[in-house]
Steps between C-alpha positions, in 0.01 A plus 500: 500500500285739707634338816858566388423868429321533835795340681745731320290807583475398868875439513575843353258674739638315802857588402396863448332528842789332679752728332287805585489403867864396526750783491849619577559653844808637675700280736393726785130461418541123466667482844224704661235292324607162634204352689273793406195385300424857388823533302508474122556171325851535361720277286817708512657663806738734321776719639322808363662731756850349456504423872724195448773714342629614840591136581676423171876471536748352747473543876757406765500466878642297787366301792695286747820504292327402176464724195162489324472624143163511330450582133156576358361545151144538381321208344156369414317217675222329305262231616175382343453819299576736790813715494692695762814712478740373766854521624734213422782459749848363535684446826866466590617437856867508593681471832756743640777318308318546166405131484178461303235330711212536253487652153241537222650816345630304199169324429359637174153344534278699740295187571803313635597754765207402725463865599192657342265789572149456630334835571491799731337467840155663519645804684772528229774503765674184377561322175477124547716240329515123528842348567592133498850388597661159464297223659595279790266213582276585792594869494323802359719737302237706321287793594412863438741792477355839602682786324469859620659807340589780742254784431753776574797338326407279201857364485432313826290187528436238762359153480378234733447132421225284646508126443194316375354263754424204279483137601825316436601137491781386723700663775688823437862474620582729794792640295270628223508875436268665247665680209367837622469550876140506613339801673816714486488833320787546256585855387625552146641786294451536125826448313 
């Protein structure tokens, strides 16, 4: 019986010390803390400063005859007890004739859009999101979207997409085109 009480007491103390050391920090502090061993142990990177609010809404822009519409809302990402406020995205791409080339605007489940927030860069210049388009064997159609709000006009945003360089199986057809063009800055206006 003493062993059970000792175990219970140790469990309570351990939980207390872990919860005292783990805390909530702002998204900005979390971004600046990545890879810094002197930063606090946090379990929740919260949008304390409402910095994600400026992205929420629908944005529209064009590149090479295609119209890109991005729609963002705030969400929560949780994994193994850690939490982070993030953006959840939707993407619609149409051609000059209004033909829909890609569309997740009607998807109600944030997890099925394959367009989710990660974090700010350490210098807080970009908000990073992961995007994954439809797969083609041997081809990579997933990567990181770098969002940047214009500092002088918050109704203007640009983004650039960089593909992941993972190992693939098979040969990618020469006709393959990624859903979002790689390494091309696309300028958007808030709608």
